N, C-alpha and C positions, 0 to 999 in steps of 0.2 A: 817528559813532560810535554803532557798535552796545550799546545796552545791555542787556548778557548779567547771567545769576543767577550770584551764587555756587555753587563746587559745594561741599554740606555731608553731612554723613552722619556713621552710628556703625558704627565697624565691630570686631569682634575675629578677624582671621584675613587674608583677602588679598582684593583688589578690583582690579579693571582697568577703566577707564572706558569707553565706546565710540569710538570714535576722531574726533575733531573735522576738522569736514568746512569752518569758518569759520576763516579768519584771528583770531587774537586773542592776546592775550597775558595770562599771570599774572604777577600783580604782587603775589601774597601770598600766604601760606601758614600754615596752621598749626597743631598739633596738641593734644589735649590728653588728659591721661593720665585715665582715668575709675575708677582700680583704686587699690586699698590695695597695690600692689604693683610693683617698678620693672618696667620692662621696651622691649623695642628697636622701633623706628619704622623702615620703612624707606621712603621716598618715592622715586618715579622718575618722571621725563616721557619717554615713549621716542618715537620715529619711525624707521619700516621697522626695529624693532628693534633700534637704537642708542642708548643713554642720551644724553639730552641735559642732564639734570639728574639728578644721584643723591646723596640723603641719607640717613646713618646716623644714630640720634640713639635713646642712650640717656634714659630718661625716670625719673623716682624716680617713687615713688607721687602720686599725683594733681596732678603737674606738669604743664607745657604749654615750648612749642617754636612761637616764629614768627620767621620770617624775611620779608622786603620782596624780592622778586625778582624778573629780566624777564627769562621764559623765553615763549620767542615758541614758538607754538604752531600749529603746519603744518597742510598736510591730513595726516590719519591718524595725528597723535598721539595718544598714550593717555596715562592717566595711572595710574600702580601705586599702592598702598600694600599692605606685609606689616606687619602687628605681631603682637606675642607678647602684649598685652594692649587691652582693649579701649576704645579712643579714639574722640573727635570728631573731624572735622577740616574744614577750611576752605579751600579755591581760589579766590583774589578773579580774575577773570578778566575782559577789559579788550578791549573788542569794536575797539579804534582801528586804524587800521593798522599793517601791520606792515612 
């Protein structure tokens, strides 16, 4: 197993990760609305232009969403986030066998 760090950050707008080239898995993800207003967060995991995971989440003010997942991150995989509010995000990555 490869000890891999979680992907974390704060964003308002959109972000796209650099492509992954180490086989790994996303095992858990979470987003936290940091604002006093409601908003929408779109999360995506894309390989070669195709969604392998997509979730659109309506978040109330100061609310959070988390989900246990099992998403393979193959070579060239990108993580996308588009949000209408400021959020903190966390993607837990496991570098185990794919």
